Each structure stands twice: as C-alpha cells, then as structure tokens.
C-alpha positions in Angstrom: 0.3 4.9 3.1 -0.1 7.7 0.6 -2.4 10.6 0.1 -2.8 11.3 -3.6 -4.0 14.5 -5.3 -7.6 14.2 -6.4 -8.4 15.5 -9.9 -11.8 16.7 -11.1 -12.9 13.2 -12.3 -12.0 11.8 -8.9 -14.0 14.4 -7.2 -17.0 13.5 -9.3 -16.5 9.8 -8.3 -16.4 10.7 -4.6 -19.5 12.8 -5.0 -21.5 10.1 -6.7 -20.1 7.5 -4.2 -21.4 9.6 -1.2 -25.0 9.4 -2.6 -25.1 5.7 -1.7 -22.5 5.7 1.0 -23.1 4.7 4.6 -26.9 4.9 4.9 -26.7 4.0 8.5 -24.6 7.1 9.3 -26.9 9.4 7.4 -30.0 8.0 9.0 -28.6 7.5 12.5 -28.6 10.4 15.0 -25.2 11.9 16.0 -25.7 10.4 19.4 -24.4 7.0 18.0 -21.1 8.6 17.0 -20.9 10.6 20.3 -21.4 7.4 22.2 -18.6 5.7 20.3 -16.3 8.6 21.0 -17.1 8.4 24.7 -16.1 4.8 24.6 -12.8 5.7 22.9 -12.2 8.4 25.4 -12.7 6.0 28.3 -10.2 3.5 26.7 -7.7 6.3 26.2 -8.1 7.5 29.7 -7.5 4.0 31.0 -4.2 4.1 29.1 -3.1 7.1 31.0 -3.8 10.0 28.6 -4.5 13.4 30.2 -7.8 15.2 30.2 -6.2 18.0 28.1 -5.3 15.5 25.4 -8.8 13.8 25.5 -10.4 17.2 24.9 -9.3 16.9 21.3 -12.0 14.3 20.8 -14.7 16.9 21.6 -16.5 18.2 18.5 -15.1 15.7 16.1 -17.5 14.9 13.2 -17.7 12.2 10.6 -16.1 12.9 7.3 -17.9 10.9 4.6 -15.2 11.7 2.0 -12.9 9.5 4.0 -15.0 6.4 3.3 -15.1 7.3 -0.4 -11.4 7.6 -0.6 -10.9 4.3 1.3 -13.0 2.6 -1.4 -10.9 4.2 -4.3 -7.3 3.3 -3.4 -5.4 3.6 -6.7 -3.4 0.4 -5.8 -6.6 -1.6 -6.1 -8.7 0.2 -8.8 -6.2 1.0 -11.5 -4.6 -1.4 -14.0 -1.0 -1.9 -13.1 0.3 -0.1 -16.3 -1.8 3.0 -15.4 -0.6 2.9 -11.8 3.0 2.6 -12.8 2.7 5.5 -15.3 1.5 7.7 -12.5 3.8 6.5 -9.7 7.0 6.1 -11.8 6.4 9.1 -14.0 9.3 11.0 -15.6 8.5 14.0 -13.5 8.7 12.0 -10.2 11.9 10.3 -11.4 13.7 13.5 -12.5 12.8 15.3 -9.3 14.1 12.4 -7.3 17.3 12.4 -9.2 17.7 16.1 -8.6 17.4 15.5 -4.8 20.0 12.9 -4.5 23.1 15.1 -4.6 21.9 17.9 -2.3 21.0 15.3 0.3 24.1 13.2 -0.1 25.3 13.8 3.5 21.9 12.8 4.9 21.8 9.6 2.8 25.4 8.8 3.7 24.5 8.9 7.4 21.3 6.9 7.0 22.9 4.2 4.8 25.6 3.7 7.5 23.2 3.7 10.4 20.4 1.5 8.9 21.8 -0.3 5.8 19.0 1.0 3.5 20.1 2.5 0.2 19.4 6.1 -0.8 17.5 5.1 -4.0 14.9 3.1 -2.0 14.5 5.8 0.5 14.1 8.4 -2.2 11.5 6.3 -4.0 9.4 6.0 -0.9 9.8 9.7 -0.2 8.7 10.5 -3.7 5.7 8.1 -3.9 4.4 8.9 -0.5 4.4 12.7 -0.6 6.1 13.9 -3.8 9.2 14.5 -1.8 7.5 16.3 1.0 5.4 18.4 -1.3 2.0 17.0 -0.4 1.5 15.4 3.0 -2.3 15.3 3.0 -5.1 17.7 4.0 -7.3 15.4 6.1 -7.4 16.1 9.9 -5.9 12.9 11.3 -8.2 12.6 14.4 -11.3 13.2 12.3 -10.2 10.7 9.6 -9.4 8.0 12.1 -12.6 8.6 14.1 -14.6 8.2 10.8 -12.8 4.9 10.0 -13.1 3.7 13.6 -16.9 4.3 13.7 -17.9 3.3 10.2 -14.9 2.0 8.3 -16.2 -1.5 7.8 -13.3 -3.9 7.9 -11.1 -0.9 9.0 -13.1 -0.2 12.2 -10.5 -1.8 14.5 -7.7 -0.1 12.6 -9.3 3.3 12.9 -9.9 3.0 16.7 -6.4 1.7 17.3 -4.8 4.5 15.3 -7.0 7.2 16.9 -5.8 6.3 20.3 -2.2 6.2 19.0 -2.6 9.6 17.5 -3.7 10.9 20.8 -0.5 9.5 22.4 1.5 11.4 19.8 -0.3 14.6 20.8 0.2 13.8 24.5 4.0 13.4 23.9 4.1 16.9 22.4 5.5 15.8 19.1 2.8 17.7 17.1 -0.2 19.8 18.2 -3.6 18.5 17.3 -4.4 21.5 15.1 -1.3 20.7 13.0 -2.0 16.9 12.7 -3.0 16.6 9.0 -2.4 13.6 6.7 -4.0 11.0 4.5 -7.5 9.5 4.7 -6.0 6.6 6.6 -4.2 8.9 9.1 -0.7 8.6 7.6 1.4 11.6 8.4 4.6 13.4 7.5 7.0 13.3 4.6 7.2 9.5 4.6 3.6 8.9 5.7 3.6 7.0 9.0 0.4 5.9 10.5 0.3 6.7 14.3 1.3 3.2 15.6 4.2 3.0 13.2 5.3 6.5 14.2 5.2 5.5 17.9 7.2 2.3 17.3 9.6 3.2 14.6 10.0 7.0 14.1 13.5 8.2 15.0 15.3 11.4 15.8 17.9 11.2 13.1 19.1 14.8 13.6 19.7 14.3 17.3 17.8 17.5 18.3 15.5 15.6 20.7 12.5 15.5 18.5 11.0 13.0 16.0 9.8 15.4 13.4 8.7 13.6 10.3 6.7 16.6 9.2 9.4 19.3 8.9 12.7 17.4 9.0 13.5 15.4 5.9 16.3 13.6 7.8 14.0 12.5 10.6 11.4 11.4 8.0 13.9 9.5 5.8 15.6 8.1 8.9 12.3 6.9 10.2 11.6 5.1 6.9 15.0 3.6 7.0 14.6 2.3 10.5 11.2 0.8 9.7 12.5 -0.9 6.6 15.5 -2.3 8.5 13.2 -3.7 11.2 10.9 -5.1 8.5 13.8 -7.2 7.2 15.3 -5.2 4.4 18.8 -6.3 3.4 20.7 -4.0 1.1 22.9 -6.8 -0.4 19.8 -8.4 -1.9 17.7 -7.0 -4.7 14.0 -6.5 -4.3 13.3 -8.5 -7.4 14.1 -9.4 -11.0 12.0 -9.1 -14.2 12.1 -12.6 -15.7 11.0 -14.7 -18.6 9.2 -18.1 -18.1 9.8 -21.3 -20.1 7.3 -22.8 -22.5 4.7 -25.0 -20.7 5.3 -23.2 -17.4 2.7 -24.0 -14.6 1.3 -20.6 -13.7 -0.2 -22.1 -10.6 3.3 -21.5 -9.1 2.8 -17.7 -9.5 1.8 -16.7 -6.0 3.4 -14.4 -3.5 2.9 -17.0 -0.8 4.8 -19.7 -2.9 8.5 -19.2 -2.5 11.4 -21.2 -4.0 15.1 -20.7 -3.9 16.5 -18.7 -6.8 18.5 -21.7 -7.8 15.2 -23.7 -8.0 13.6 -21.1 -10.2 16.6 -21.3 -12.5 16.5 -25.0 -12.6 12.9 -25.0 -14.1 13.9 -22.4 -16.7 13.1 -19.0 -15.2 15.6 -16.5 -16.6 16.4 -12.8 -16.0 15.4 -10.1 -18.5 17.8 -7.3 -17.7 20.3 -9.2 -15.6 21.1 -12.7 -14.6 19.2 -14.1 -11.6 21.7 -15.5 -9.0 21.7 -19.2 -8.6 21.7 -19.2 -4.8 19.5 -20.0 -1.8 17.8 -16.7 -1.5 14.0 -17.3 -1.6 11.7 -15.6 -4.1 8.1 -15.7 -5.2 6.8 -15.3 -8.8 4.6 -12.3 -9.2 2.4 -11.7 -12.2 0.8 -8.3 -11.7 -1.2 -8.6 -15.0 -1.6 -12.3 -15.3 0.3 -14.8 -17.4 0.3 -12.6 -20.6 2.2 -9.7 -18.9 5.6 -9.1 -17.3 6.8 -11.5 -14.7 8.9 -10.8 -11.6 10.7 -12.9 -9.1 10.4 -11.0 -5.8 12.6 -11.6 -2.8 12.0 -11.0 0.9 13.0 -7.4 0.4 9.8 -7.0 -1.6 8.0 -8.3 1.5 9.8 -5.6 3.6 8.3 -3.0 1.3 4.9 -4.6 1.7 5.2 -3.8 5.4 5.2 -0.1 4.4 2.1 -0.6 2.2 0.4 -4.0 1.8 -0.5 -3.5 -1.9 1.7 -5.5 -4.2 1.3 -2.8 -6.9 2.9 -0.3 -4.5 5.8 -2.5 -3.6 6.5 -3.2 -7.4 6.3 0.6 -8.1 8.8 1.3 -5.3 11.2 -1.3 -6.6 11.0 0.0 -10.2 11.3 3.6 -9.2 14.3 2.9 -6.9 16.0 1.0 -9.8 15.3 3.9 -12.2 16.8 6.4 -9.6 19.9 4.2 -9.6 20.2 4.5 -13.3 18.7 1.2 -14.4 16.1 0.7 -17.1 12.4 0.2 -16.4 10.2 -2.8 -17.2 11.2 -4.3 -20.6 8.3 -6.7 -21.3 5.2 -5.1 -22.8 2.0 -4.9 -20.9 -1.0 -6.4 -22.7 -3.4 -3.6 -22.0 -6.4 -5.4 -23.5 -6.3 -7.8 -20.4 -7.4 -5.3 -17.8 -8.2 -6.4 -14.3 -11.8 -6.2 -12.9 -13.0 -3.2 -11.1 -14.1 -3.8 -7.5 -17.8 -4.1 -8.4 -17.0 -6.5 -11.2 -14.8 -8.5 -8.9 -17.6 -8.7 -6.3 -19.9 -10.1 -9.0 -17.2 -12.6 -10.0 -16.9 -13.8 -6.4 -20.6 -14.4 -6.2 -20.6 -16.4 -9.4 -17.6 -18.4 -8.4 -19.1 -19.3 -5.1 -22.4 -20.3 -6.8 -20.5 -22.5 -9.2 -18.8 -24.4 -6.4 -15.6 -22.4 -6.0 -16.0 -20.6 -2.7 -14.4 -17.2 -2.3 -15.7 -16.3 1.1 -17.8 -13.2 1.6 -18.0 -11.2 -1.7 -16.2 -7.9 -1.0 -14.6 -6.9 -4.3 -11.1 -7.4 -2.9 -8.6 -9.9 -4.4 -7.6 -12.1 -1.5 -6.1 -15.6 -1.3 -9.5 -17.4 -1.2 -10.6 -15.5 -4.4 -7.4 -16.2 -6.2 -7.5 -19.9 -5.2 -11.1 -20.1 -6.4 -10.2 -18.5 -9.8 -7.3 -20.9 -10.2 -9.5 -23.9 -9.5 -12.0 -22.7 -12.0 -9.3 -22.0 -14.6 -7.8 -25.5 -14.2 -11.3 -27.0 -14.5 -11.8 -25.4 -17.9 -8.2 -25.8 -19.0 -7.3 -22.1 -18.8 -3.9 -20.7 -17.7 -4.2 -20.9 -13.8 -2.7 -17.5 -13.1 -5.5 -16.4 -10.7 -6.0 -13.2 -12.7 -9.5 -11.9 -12.8 -10.4 -10.4 -16.2 -13.6 -9.3 -18.0 -13.3 -12.4 -20.2 -13.4 -14.6 -17.1 -16.4 -12.8 -15.7 -18.2 -13.1 -19.0 -17.5 -16.9 -19.1 -18.9 -17.3 -15.6 -21.9 -15.1 -16.4 -22.8 -17.3 -19.4 -22.4 -20.4 -17.3 
C-alpha cells in the first residue's frame, strides 16, 4: 500500500475530518488505550518476543491523522480519470523510463529468478514510493497501534500488523526508531506491510539482510517474489482495453464473473489496441467508470496485482503504467467525465435508500462492495437502466426522488 504526498487542500480535509473523528477516543481516558496496548504486549510475549522488543510499545500514542488518511484513500475517493492522471503522469512515466537502463543488471537477475518483467516491477516501484523517493513519514508502530485500537473495520488488521512489526524489530532487520512508512504500516521502497514482509521479503543481493528500505534490489526482488507467489505469469497480459457489441448485457461486467477469452470473443468483445487471443485464459470484464467509459478484460494477472493492493483502480493504474513503460499507448477510449462516481458520504446515503427501497446493501458504510453493486444492478434492471452497477449522482437523485 502506498503513502501519498498530502497537498494543502488534503491537509485542510484532514483537519476538518478530525473535528468529528473518533469521539470515543477524544472523550475516553488514555487508560483505555494503555489497557489495549497491555493486551497486545501479552499476546506478543506469548509469541516469544523479548522484553527489549516489547519496550517499544511503551509511550505509544494515538495518531488521529491516521484515521483521517484511512478515510481518504485516493483509490476510493477520486474519479478514475483523476486517479490515473496522478498515478500515470508523464513525470512518473519518464522517471521510470530513465531508471530502466541503469538498473538493467538488477532487472535481468530478477526476471530470471522470478519470471516477473521489469516494466511491472518499475510501475509498482514508481506508484508506491516514486521510485524510493518517498517511503512515508508515519511511525509504523504508532500508526498500527492507532488502527488496531480505533481503526473500525481495520482493528484486527492493525493489531496483527503491529505484532508482525515487532517481530521485524526483534529480528534486527530495522530498528524501531527507523521504522517509518505509510498510514497503514507499509514500509520500504515497494511498501510491504509487516506480515507481507515477514512472509515474502527476500535478500536479493545475498548480503544476509532483507533490506527493502535501502536496497532497491532487495525491494524489487521482494515485490517480484510476492507477485510470483500471488500467481503472476509473465506470458499472460494483465488485461486488454476492449469494445463491446451493441445490446451487450452489462450485468456481465463484474470482476467476480470470468469467462474464457474465446467466450468473450464469441459474444462480440474485441480489442482496441491489440487483438484479444481466442484461448482458454480466463478474464473478467471491468468497467471502472460504468458502461459509458472504457472497458477492460482483465486476466488472473490483474488479480495478482490486487494481492498487492486490493483497489481495482490501483491494479488498473499499475497495468497501464507498466504498458506505457514498455512503449505501448495508454487508454484509447475517452472517459465520460460528467458521469463521476459518488463520494463515500453520497454512497452511504445511496446504500440507505437502496435498502429502504427493498434492495439490501448490508450495513451502510460508503464502500462499494459486492452487496451494494448487486443491489444497484437489481435496481437498474427494475427501472430498465443499464445494469453496470455503477453509482452516479443521477442514480442517487433518482432514488432520492423515489
């Protein structure tokens, strides 16, 4: 997961967010947090961590800005076209191209060892930390303690990652006072969360250390290893930009709904920049901006990228950036920018209205999950709209008016 630079506007957003954020924490005495830390300490001690390592829990404090950042992930609050403009910018692309030749020997070794191409690795390196230029400024232990204590649906994640971070310190891979990263505890040039580091980081240089902070070869090698274990196959593309036939059933556009590429071809799906192979590789149809925007057939390699970051916008940006680094063109179909997605607060209201209308979405949370998408599709079918599952202001207005 990535840590992004926060501009002045973002800082204002965080400031206003904190006014209404976590009233339980602001009102509750520190003893509640200390009690929680004591429980974490006991669990870590039971797993064999030393008293010297556990001392790093002493004096930790809650960082409310972590909760604000967690609520403002760019993958979930920006329209896809704005997100891609930022993540696949000319500056990022050109810097990545400039780094390919000087690191040729490293990429040659990693491609041979892991079967993951240099363009994909460079895209991840660039999107995660601007090629090692910004690895995050949040103290990892404090960030994870905050998430573990008051991270809502991320509580279990925060606690698990906090103990894993202590294990990294115990192993001597990095001292606690140097352990900085993202709001979610992701670290190093390729932004590994602690459990991913423990399980998949590698010593690519052979110097006896897994140093994803200072060694680009270790960082890129760790990313290559993780992608390989996640199922990446270099002989298969991550996806294809496609056109859809007239009368297409947009209910088939779902990352959970796969067909063989030959089956997609049979119903009239065609490639935009290149022909789509007519073989048995499976792919899903992804419409990041609904039926009126670009369409992509995404393969199991797209799913491998999602193991790195679960946001589909992220996986799409990685795929596009890696293609651009390899000399290919970007997205050809125009984005219909008038059809913006809903902001989280708007989506939460839409969820409430859908449920009230008889299309249950589960607990309203402002997040686009399967239940919400299915509810939107059911509503769209009922009123003879294109069932793409895309939440727009027009759809919210329609539901509001009843």
